[in-house]
C-alpha positions as MATLAB code, in Angstrom:
seq = 'MNVVLTALVTSLAILVGVLTVTAWGIWFERKFSARLQSRLGPTMVGPVGLAQPLADLMKLLQKEDLVPEAADRAVFNLAPQIAALCALGAAAVVPFSAHIIGAQIDLGVLYLLAIGAVTVMPVFMAGWASNNKFALLGGMRALAQSLSYEVPLVLSAMVPVILAGSMDVSKIVEYQAAGSWIAIGPVWLGLPAFVLFLLAMLAESNRIPFDIPEAESELVAGITTEYSGMKFALFYLGEYVHTLVASAVASALFLGGWDGPFAPGLHWMVLKSLALFTFVYWVRWSLLRFRSDQLMKMCWYWLVPISVALLLGAGAWVVL';
ca = [
     -79.677  250.694  238.806;
     -80.833  250.355  242.435;
     -84.475  250.335  241.300;
     -83.810  247.544  238.795;
     -81.832  245.537  241.340;
     -84.561  245.946  243.956;
     -87.193  244.797  241.474;
     -85.121  241.744  240.528;
     -84.493  240.772  244.146;
     -88.169  241.247  245.042;
     -89.317  239.214  242.046;
     -86.860  236.430  242.834;
     -87.961  236.366  246.482;
     -91.631  236.137  245.448;
     -90.850  233.361  242.951;
     -88.868  231.324  245.489;
     -91.514  231.902  248.151;
     -94.393  230.803  245.914;
     -92.574  227.672  244.720;
     -91.505  226.762  248.263;
     -95.008  227.169  249.684;
     -96.388  225.171  246.746;
     -93.963  222.306  247.405;
     -94.833  222.087  251.086;
     -98.478  222.721  250.231;
     -98.479  219.429  248.333;
     -97.111  217.713  251.463;
     -99.714  219.477  253.611;
    -102.564  218.387  251.317;
    -101.451  214.764  251.500;
    -101.284  214.891  255.303;
    -104.551  216.849  255.498;
    -106.434  214.412  253.252;
    -104.948  211.504  255.200;
    -106.296  212.901  258.472;
    -109.753  213.307  256.919;
    -109.662  209.667  255.813;
    -108.035  208.227  258.982;
    -104.719  207.541  257.235;
    -101.146  208.590  258.025;
    -100.054  210.195  254.744;
     -96.314  210.665  254.034;
     -94.205  209.403  256.942;
     -91.084  207.707  255.548;
     -89.012  210.489  253.914;
     -87.757  213.011  256.446;
     -89.383  213.921  259.778;
     -93.177  213.381  259.465;
     -92.619  212.996  255.705;
     -91.524  216.617  255.158;
     -88.987  215.620  252.494;
     -91.624  213.814  250.407;
     -91.925  216.665  247.830;
     -88.160  216.482  247.203;
     -88.349  212.704  246.820;
     -91.223  213.081  244.348;
     -89.204  215.638  242.379;
     -86.195  213.323  242.157;
     -88.420  210.454  241.058;
     -90.090  212.524  238.334;
     -86.747  213.810  237.053;
     -85.654  210.204  236.468;
     -88.815  209.205  234.599;
     -88.576  208.534  230.874;
     -89.901  211.340  228.664;
     -92.452  209.725  226.354;
     -94.134  211.420  223.392;
     -96.895  209.618  221.445;
     -95.867  208.785  217.902;
     -98.761  210.630  216.251;
     -98.725  213.623  218.648;
     -97.968  217.190  217.586;
     -94.541  217.164  219.221;
     -93.947  220.942  219.333;
     -97.311  221.798  220.898;
     -97.178  218.709  223.139;
     -93.835  219.786  224.628;
     -94.770  223.469  224.934;
     -98.094  223.067  226.759;
     -96.794  222.104  230.267;
     -94.195  224.893  230.209;
     -96.820  227.525  229.364;
     -99.128  226.151  232.094;
     -96.448  226.618  234.767;
     -95.291  230.032  233.485;
     -98.812  231.474  233.297;
     -99.526  230.411  236.880;
     -96.272  231.951  238.135;
     -96.771  235.126  236.076;
     -99.954  235.976  237.954;
     -97.972  236.452  241.177;
     -96.174  239.476  239.682;
     -98.845  242.042  240.604;
    -100.034  240.610  243.924;
     -99.078  242.999  246.785;
     -97.817  240.734  249.562;
     -97.187  243.825  251.706;
     -97.054  247.579  251.270;
     -93.523  247.237  249.875;
     -93.293  243.635  248.573;
     -94.743  243.492  245.064;
     -93.178  242.296  241.839;
     -94.709  244.892  239.510;
     -96.826  247.892  240.475;
     -99.228  248.520  237.573;
    -102.428  250.538  237.412;
    -104.382  247.732  235.701;
    -103.333  244.972  238.063;
    -106.791  243.376  238.307;
    -107.122  243.356  234.512;
    -103.698  241.702  234.241;
    -104.679  239.035  236.777;
    -107.952  238.258  235.027;
    -106.260  238.151  231.625;
    -103.436  235.831  232.643;
    -105.914  233.663  234.552;
    -107.973  233.251  231.394;
    -104.871  232.333  229.384;
    -104.168  229.342  231.657;
    -106.827  227.332  229.821;
    -104.851  227.508  226.576;
    -102.043  225.087  227.572;
    -104.707  222.692  228.853;
    -106.454  222.685  225.482;
    -103.101  222.546  223.693;
    -102.189  219.415  225.641;
    -105.522  217.763  224.900;
    -105.311  218.528  221.195;
    -101.629  217.693  220.701;
    -101.762  214.360  222.563;
    -103.754  212.665  219.766;
    -105.751  210.869  222.437;
    -109.536  210.879  222.696;
    -109.536  211.019  226.497;
    -107.085  213.930  226.496;
    -109.071  215.764  223.814;
    -112.311  215.397  225.774;
    -110.533  216.716  228.864;
    -109.223  219.704  226.891;
    -112.668  220.498  225.478;
    -114.219  220.284  228.937;
    -111.533  222.572  230.316;
    -112.202  225.123  227.575;
    -115.961  225.093  228.176;
    -115.523  225.298  231.953;
    -112.988  228.112  231.861;
    -114.955  230.235  229.389;
    -118.131  229.786  231.432;
    -116.706  230.471  234.895;
    -114.586  233.365  233.651;
    -117.812  235.404  233.455;
    -118.763  235.249  237.182;
    -115.064  235.475  238.098;
    -114.642  238.759  236.225;
    -117.953  240.204  237.426;
    -117.312  239.346  241.086;
    -113.766  240.759  240.856;
    -115.240  244.014  239.552;
    -117.112  244.579  242.826;
    -113.969  245.596  244.805;
    -112.735  247.505  241.739;
    -115.904  249.613  241.675;
    -115.993  250.118  245.430;
    -112.317  251.159  245.570;
    -112.430  253.108  242.298;
    -109.196  251.545  241.023;
    -107.879  248.465  239.215;
    -104.568  248.713  241.067;
    -104.548  245.816  243.561;
    -102.434  247.804  246.045;
    -104.924  250.683  246.038;
    -107.784  248.241  246.618;
    -105.925  246.949  249.694;
    -105.296  250.531  250.862;
    -109.007  251.317  250.413;
    -109.869  248.404  252.705;
    -107.177  249.395  255.214;
    -108.729  252.860  255.451;
    -112.215  251.464  256.047;
    -113.374  247.857  256.288;
    -112.595  244.714  254.334;
    -114.839  244.322  251.309;
    -115.911  240.809  252.356;
    -117.464  242.211  255.557;
    -118.644  245.657  254.500;
    -121.160  246.130  252.999;
    -121.963  242.497  253.907;
    -124.890  242.159  251.498;
    -122.556  243.088  248.632;
    -119.007  242.093  249.516;
    -119.614  238.681  251.101;
    -121.643  237.215  248.179;
    -119.060  238.572  245.740;
    -116.297  236.931  247.790;
    -118.129  233.569  247.795;
    -118.733  233.809  244.035;
    -115.076  234.621  243.461;
    -114.032  231.565  245.491;
    -116.368  229.270  243.536;
    -115.158  230.596  240.200;
    -111.561  230.346  241.450;
    -112.073  226.647  242.217;
    -113.410  226.130  238.701;
    -110.495  228.062  237.146;
    -108.037  225.956  239.143;
    -109.724  222.669  238.160;
    -110.132  221.704  241.795;
    -112.808  219.306  243.073;
    -115.759  219.608  242.709;
    -114.823  221.327  239.424;
    -112.040  219.035  238.150;
    -114.016  217.970  235.068;
    -110.944  218.085  232.716;
    -109.219  215.408  234.842;
    -112.194  213.264  235.849;
    -110.268  210.040  236.441;
    -113.413  207.907  236.605;
    -114.350  208.986  233.071;
    -111.228  210.209  231.264;
    -108.408  208.102  232.804;
    -106.300  211.198  233.603;
    -107.751  213.726  231.184;
    -105.234  216.022  229.533;
    -102.276  214.420  231.333;
    -102.996  210.901  230.042;
    -100.038  210.914  227.627;
     -97.628  212.951  229.772;
     -94.836  211.525  231.908;
     -91.945  212.736  234.046;
     -91.428  216.456  234.531;
     -93.956  217.412  231.859;
     -96.605  215.695  233.941;
     -95.247  217.453  237.034;
     -95.342  220.893  235.393;
     -99.097  220.633  234.863;
     -99.689  219.915  238.515;
     -97.185  222.554  239.560;
     -99.152  225.074  237.495;
    -102.411  223.907  239.067;
    -101.116  224.222  242.630;
     -99.389  227.564  241.978;
    -102.572  228.873  240.334;
    -104.561  227.868  243.423;
    -102.062  229.541  245.766;
    -101.870  232.767  243.746;
    -105.662  232.861  243.357;
    -105.953  232.535  247.156;
    -103.573  235.482  247.525;
    -105.602  237.495  244.989;
    -108.839  236.744  246.857;
    -107.150  237.842  250.091;
    -106.038  241.108  248.511;
    -109.354  241.919  246.829;
    -111.770  240.924  249.589;
    -109.933  240.308  252.893;
    -107.762  243.403  253.145;
    -104.510  241.820  251.912;
    -101.660  242.813  254.204;
    -103.979  244.874  256.421;
    -104.698  243.491  259.874;
    -105.005  244.391  263.551;
    -102.005  245.393  265.698;
     -99.335  245.431  262.945;
    -100.204  245.357  259.229;
     -97.663  243.508  257.127;
     -96.586  240.458  255.185;
     -97.618  238.020  257.911;
    -101.316  238.910  257.547;
    -101.223  238.377  253.782;
     -99.496  235.014  254.261;
    -101.966  233.885  256.920;
    -105.030  234.860  254.886;
    -103.702  233.266  251.697;
    -102.777  230.022  253.451;
    -106.160  229.925  255.181;
    -107.922  230.101  251.812;
    -105.429  227.590  250.396;
    -106.387  225.191  253.216;
    -110.084  225.858  252.598;
    -109.629  224.771  248.978;
    -108.095  221.499  250.198;
    -110.936  221.017  252.653;
    -113.510  221.433  249.879;
    -111.572  219.127  247.573;
    -111.481  216.231  250.034;
    -115.027  216.734  251.342;
    -117.191  217.007  248.211;
    -117.888  214.864  245.172;
    -117.256  215.940  241.603;
    -120.058  217.625  239.656;
    -121.253  216.250  236.352;
    -120.523  218.467  233.341;
    -124.178  219.440  232.914;
    -124.528  220.259  236.628;
    -121.410  222.392  236.531;
    -122.573  224.422  233.523;
    -126.101  224.774  234.867;
    -124.862  226.159  238.175;
    -122.692  228.681  236.347;
    -125.199  230.047  233.836;
    -128.409  229.653  235.875;
    -127.105  230.930  239.207;
    -123.619  232.388  239.366;
    -123.816  234.643  236.300;
    -127.178  236.298  237.207;
    -126.101  236.766  240.832;
    -122.755  238.271  239.803;
    -124.505  240.696  237.430;
    -126.830  241.752  240.265;
    -123.849  242.269  242.578;
    -122.067  244.362  239.956;
    -125.144  246.594  239.562;
    -125.434  246.791  243.346;
    -121.830  247.917  243.654;
    -122.409  250.654  241.092;
    -125.551  251.815  242.888;
    -123.751  251.781  246.252;
    -120.961  254.046  244.920;
    -123.382  256.458  243.243;
    -125.836  256.712  246.133;
];
């Protein structure tokens, strides 16, 4: 009974922590982008606008729930819920410290890659069920993008798996704690794999310059064109949570996770994850969006061959 209770408390703490950081992460992005553009960002609600996420939530809860007349109502209503749940489910196997982890499983990396790939399904469901040409085009773009960038994502994630000899994320962190972080040793292998993982992570999260499914200048609002209220909010919650969890996964696989100088622990995992989270924002507000053909060309002409070479290099490094 104590084991079950501990697992429930840990899972609840992780869930609350992820949602809380996501909420204030939205505030931070708005302030961060404002500073880059010489604006003030949120200032009116709470001190320095800190209560803006709560105000946005209250506003969205009061919005009318609209469903297009010719839409597939069941699929239309289910898509945003699945998007949010899939993003939150990925946090279950991320080791935030040596003792804080929702579920300790031997195939943690496989679970993360699988649930990350599933996140494209609610996006396509929304595009198809909306009975809207702009939404359908956004869904088709999302499907093509996710299937393409899943290849370099999986191959780059296999580099730490091969080097550590395990698919358990905790054991990969322990391997790095006993030696050096994979992103810095061997540099010729770990650092390129880390960069590839970050690029593929941006594409999986639909973040600029990879936000082709929601290209406002072409598709109005892409898959969310017909959504309103909390259904609209759930899509963006899933996107932000996915970005945060993917940053934590990258920290665990390549940056040593909770390992750090002086005193290893939760604080190092939080700092590394938030640093990557901030880097994603920086990229988003600094670069322009790729065209669809440019995005696909970069994936299949460059990222896939390089990731295959890195995977072979990791195998050769372990053998030799």
